[in-house]
C-alpha atoms as an extended CHARMM CRD file, in Angstrom:
* protein
*
       119  EXT
         1         1  PHE       CA             49.9450000000       19.4990000000        5.3840000000  PROA      1               0.0000000000
         2         2  SER       CA             48.4180000000       16.3260000000        4.0980000000  PROA      2               0.0000000000
         3         3  ALA       CA             46.8700000000       13.8300000000        6.5070000000  PROA      3               0.0000000000
         4         4  GLU       CA             49.6330000000       11.3530000000        5.6500000000  PROA      4               0.0000000000
         5         5  ALA       CA             52.4180000000       13.8660000000        6.3850000000  PROA      5               0.0000000000
         6         6  THR       CA             50.7530000000       14.8190000000        9.6530000000  PROA      6               0.0000000000
         7         7  GLU       CA             50.4310000000       11.1940000000       10.7150000000  PROA      7               0.0000000000
         8         8  ASP       CA             54.0680000000       10.5080000000        9.7950000000  PROA      8               0.0000000000
         9         9  ALA       CA             55.2020000000       13.4820000000       11.8740000000  PROA      9               0.0000000000
        10        10  MET       CA             53.0830000000       12.3630000000       14.8350000000  PROA      10              0.0000000000
        11        11  ASN       CA             54.4650000000        8.8180000000       14.6330000000  PROA      11              0.0000000000
        12        12  TYR       CA             58.0080000000       10.2000000000       14.4970000000  PROA      12              0.0000000000
        13        13  VAL       CA             57.6620000000       12.3080000000       17.6500000000  PROA      13              0.0000000000
        14        14  ARG       CA             55.8140000000        9.5060000000       19.4620000000  PROA      14              0.0000000000
        15        15  SER       CA             58.6460000000        7.0840000000       18.6350000000  PROA      15              0.0000000000
        16        16  TYR       CA             61.0640000000        9.3440000000       20.5420000000  PROA      16              0.0000000000
        17        17  GLY       CA             58.6930000000        9.7930000000       23.4640000000  PROA      17              0.0000000000
        18        18  TYR       CA             58.0910000000       13.4740000000       22.7390000000  PROA      18              0.0000000000
        19        19  LEU       CA             54.3210000000       12.9920000000       22.9710000000  PROA      19              0.0000000000
        20        20  ASN       CA             53.8230000000       11.1920000000       26.2320000000  PROA      20              0.0000000000
        21        21  ASP       CA             51.0030000000       12.4500000000       28.4520000000  PROA      21              0.0000000000
        22        22  TYR       CA             52.0170000000       10.2010000000       31.3360000000  PROA      22              0.0000000000
        23        23  ARG       CA             55.5980000000       11.4830000000       31.3900000000  PROA      23              0.0000000000
        24        24  TYR       CA             54.3470000000       15.0790000000       31.1320000000  PROA      24              0.0000000000
        25        25  ALA       CA             51.9420000000       14.4980000000       34.0340000000  PROA      25              0.0000000000
        26        26  MET       CA             54.7070000000       12.9520000000       36.1650000000  PROA      26              0.0000000000
        27        27  ASN       CA             56.9840000000       15.9550000000       35.5860000000  PROA      27              0.0000000000
        28        28  TYR       CA             54.1620000000       18.4230000000       36.1800000000  PROA      28              0.0000000000
        29        29  ILE       CA             53.1710000000       16.7160000000       39.4320000000  PROA      29              0.0000000000
        30        30  SER       CA             56.6920000000       16.3750000000       40.7870000000  PROA      30              0.0000000000
        31        31  PHE       CA             57.3770000000       20.1000000000       40.3340000000  PROA      31              0.0000000000
        32        32  ARG       CA             54.1300000000       21.1760000000       42.0050000000  PROA      32              0.0000000000
        33        33  MET       CA             53.5200000000       18.5110000000       44.6390000000  PROA      33              0.0000000000
        34        34  GLY       CA             55.2350000000       20.5440000000       47.3550000000  PROA      34              0.0000000000
        35        35  THR       CA             53.1700000000       23.6840000000       46.8160000000  PROA      35              0.0000000000
        36        36  LYS       CA             49.7080000000       22.6340000000       45.6560000000  PROA      36              0.0000000000
        37        37  SER       CA             47.0830000000       20.1210000000       46.6630000000  PROA      37              0.0000000000
        38        38  ARG       CA             46.3550000000       16.9070000000       44.7740000000  PROA      38              0.0000000000
        39        39  GLN       CA             42.9660000000       18.2700000000       43.7300000000  PROA      39              0.0000000000
        40        40  LYS       CA             44.4460000000       21.4520000000       42.2640000000  PROA      40              0.0000000000
        41        41  ILE       CA             47.1720000000       19.6230000000       40.3510000000  PROA      41              0.0000000000
        42        42  LEU       CA             44.6910000000       17.1340000000       38.8610000000  PROA      42              0.0000000000
        43        43  GLN       CA             42.4190000000       20.0330000000       37.8830000000  PROA      43              0.0000000000
        44        44  GLU       CA             45.3090000000       21.8230000000       36.1640000000  PROA      44              0.0000000000
        45        45  LEU       CA             46.3310000000       18.6670000000       34.2810000000  PROA      45              0.0000000000
        46        46  SER       CA             42.7470000000       18.2360000000       33.1100000000  PROA      46              0.0000000000
        47        47  GLY       CA             42.8240000000       21.8050000000       31.8240000000  PROA      47              0.0000000000
        48        48  LYS       CA             45.9400000000       20.9020000000       29.8410000000  PROA      48              0.0000000000
        49        49  GLY       CA             44.1380000000       18.0050000000       28.1500000000  PROA      49              0.0000000000
        50        50  ILE       CA             45.5040000000       15.1440000000       30.2520000000  PROA      50              0.0000000000
        51        51  ASP       CA             42.7910000000       12.5270000000       30.8460000000  PROA      51              0.0000000000
        52        52  ARG       CA             41.8820000000       11.7830000000       34.4580000000  PROA      52              0.0000000000
        53        53  GLU       CA             43.0830000000        8.1670000000       34.3940000000  PROA      53              0.0000000000
        54        54  THR       CA             46.5530000000        9.1810000000       33.1890000000  PROA      54              0.0000000000
        55        55  ALA       CA             46.7410000000       12.0070000000       35.7360000000  PROA      55              0.0000000000
        56        56  LEU       CA             45.6650000000        9.7390000000       38.6080000000  PROA      56              0.0000000000
        57        57  ALA       CA             48.1560000000        7.0300000000       37.6280000000  PROA      57              0.0000000000
        58        58  ALA       CA             50.9420000000        9.6190000000       37.4790000000  PROA      58              0.0000000000
        59        59  TRP       CA             49.8570000000       11.0530000000       40.8480000000  PROA      59              0.0000000000
        60        60  GLU       CA             49.9180000000        7.6110000000       42.4640000000  PROA      60              0.0000000000
        61        61  GLU       CA             53.4220000000        6.8970000000       41.1810000000  PROA      61              0.0000000000
        62        62  ALA       CA             54.7220000000       10.3380000000       42.1860000000  PROA      62              0.0000000000
        63        63  ALA       CA             53.0920000000       10.0290000000       45.6180000000  PROA      63              0.0000000000
        64        64  GLU       CA             54.8760000000        6.7100000000       46.2230000000  PROA      64              0.0000000000
        65        65  ILE       CA             58.2000000000        8.4250000000       45.5310000000  PROA      65              0.0000000000
        66        66  GLU       CA             57.6760000000       11.7650000000       47.2560000000  PROA      66              0.0000000000
        67        67  GLU       CA             55.0020000000       11.0010000000       49.8820000000  PROA      67              0.0000000000
        68        68  PRO       CA             53.2320000000       14.3930000000       49.8160000000  PROA      68              0.0000000000
        69        69  ASP       CA             51.8360000000       15.9320000000       52.9940000000  PROA      69              0.0000000000
        70        70  GLU       CA             49.2360000000       18.5270000000       52.0390000000  PROA      70              0.0000000000
        71        71  LEU       CA             48.7770000000       19.7040000000       55.6130000000  PROA      71              0.0000000000
        72        72  ALA       CA             52.5170000000       20.3360000000       55.8680000000  PROA      72              0.0000000000
        73        73  ILE       CA             52.2130000000       22.6370000000       52.8510000000  PROA      73              0.0000000000
        74        74  LEU       CA             49.4990000000       24.5610000000       54.6600000000  PROA      74              0.0000000000
        75        75  ARG       CA             51.6260000000       24.7970000000       57.7920000000  PROA      75              0.0000000000
        76        76  THR       CA             54.3380000000       26.6970000000       55.9280000000  PROA      76              0.0000000000
        77        77  GLN       CA             52.1670000000       29.8130000000       55.7260000000  PROA      77              0.0000000000
        78        78  PRO       CA             53.5880000000       32.7060000000       57.8150000000  PROA      78              0.0000000000
        79        79  GLY       CA             51.9790000000       34.9330000000       60.4160000000  PROA      79              0.0000000000
        80        80  THR       CA             50.1960000000       34.6300000000       63.7450000000  PROA      80              0.0000000000
        81        81  ALA       CA             47.7070000000       37.4810000000       63.8940000000  PROA      81              0.0000000000
        82        82  LEU       CA             46.1490000000       38.8320000000       60.7450000000  PROA      82              0.0000000000
        83        83  ASP       CA             43.5860000000       41.5330000000       60.1950000000  PROA      83              0.0000000000
        84        84  GLU       CA             40.3450000000       40.4940000000       58.4770000000  PROA      84              0.0000000000
        85        85  LYS       CA             41.6380000000       41.4560000000       55.0360000000  PROA      85              0.0000000000
        86        86  GLY       CA             44.8740000000       39.5200000000       55.6000000000  PROA      86              0.0000000000
        87        87  MET       CA             42.9910000000       36.4490000000       56.7890000000  PROA      87              0.0000000000
        88        88  ARG       CA             40.6640000000       36.5470000000       53.7430000000  PROA      88              0.0000000000
        89        89  ARG       CA             43.6780000000       36.8910000000       51.4540000000  PROA      89              0.0000000000
        90        90  LEU       CA             45.4720000000       33.9520000000       53.0820000000  PROA      90              0.0000000000
        91        91  GLN       CA             42.3650000000       31.7580000000       52.9820000000  PROA      91              0.0000000000
        92        92  GLY       CA             41.6590000000       32.7460000000       49.3720000000  PROA      92              0.0000000000
        93        93  PHE       CA             45.2460000000       32.0070000000       48.3880000000  PROA      93              0.0000000000
        94        94  LEU       CA             45.0650000000       28.5410000000       49.9400000000  PROA      94              0.0000000000
        95        95  LEU       CA             41.6020000000       27.8310000000       48.5220000000  PROA      95              0.0000000000
        96        96  ARG       CA             42.9080000000       28.6840000000       45.0330000000  PROA      96              0.0000000000
        97        97  ARG       CA             45.6990000000       26.1640000000       45.6140000000  PROA      97              0.0000000000
        98        98  GLY       CA             42.9770000000       23.5340000000       45.9840000000  PROA      98              0.0000000000
        99        99  PHE       CA             42.9510000000       23.0230000000       49.7400000000  PROA      99              0.0000000000
       100       100  SER       CA             39.5950000000       22.5220000000       51.4330000000  PROA      100             0.0000000000
       101       101  TYR       CA             38.2390000000       25.1950000000       53.7520000000  PROA      101             0.0000000000
       102       102  GLY       CA             38.0680000000       22.6330000000       56.5850000000  PROA      102             0.0000000000
       103       103  ASP       CA             41.7620000000       21.7380000000       56.2180000000  PROA      103             0.0000000000
       104       104  ILE       CA             42.7250000000       25.4020000000       56.0410000000  PROA      104             0.0000000000
       105       105  SER       CA             40.7330000000       26.2620000000       59.1790000000  PROA      105             0.0000000000
       106       106  HSD       CA             42.1210000000       23.2770000000       61.0790000000  PROA      106             0.0000000000
       107       107  VAL       CA             45.7470000000       24.0590000000       60.2430000000  PROA      107             0.0000000000
       108       108  LEU       CA             45.3840000000       27.7930000000       60.9320000000  PROA      108             0.0000000000
       109       109  GLU       CA             43.8700000000       26.9490000000       64.3050000000  PROA      109             0.0000000000
       110       110  ASP       CA             46.6790000000       24.4570000000       65.0660000000  PROA      110             0.0000000000
       111       111  MET       CA             49.2510000000       27.1140000000       64.1580000000  PROA      111             0.0000000000
       112       112  ASN       CA             47.4310000000       29.6660000000       66.3130000000  PROA      112             0.0000000000
       113       113  ILE       CA             46.9380000000       32.0020000000       63.3470000000  PROA      113             0.0000000000
       114       114  THR       CA             44.0540000000       34.2050000000       64.3250000000  PROA      114             0.0000000000
       115       115  CYS       CA             42.0510000000       37.0180000000       62.8590000000  PROA      115             0.0000000000
       116       116  GLU       CA             42.1960000000       40.3490000000       64.6800000000  PROA      116             0.0000000000
       117       117  ARG       CA             38.7540000000       41.8270000000       64.4900000000  PROA      117             0.0000000000
       118       118  SER       CA             38.5060000000       45.5640000000       63.9360000000  PROA      118             0.0000000000
       119       119  TYR       CA             35.6530000000       47.2640000000       65.7340000000  PROA      119             0.0000000000
């Protein structure tokens, strides 16, 4: 397509709000805020081409509405005594969701989730 046709098409979709990074970021955040950390969501938005300023502004607005509690998300993890493999899997799962190791350890300790050592 010519540059002019491409620009016309882009202007058309922008005029209807179809290309709106802020709106996309708001929707993305609101659907994931209850299962992932702020850090992980911002990282994912960056990977999708959303600039950091737009992502942070969307996060701030979404956080005012939904008031996320990242530690509450961690506390929803099941189990009380895990073998070493199970504990590594749980920690790895939560680390991949963007939670810090310190937060994970603190919440697991508060929930009395322990690692059964095999001898």
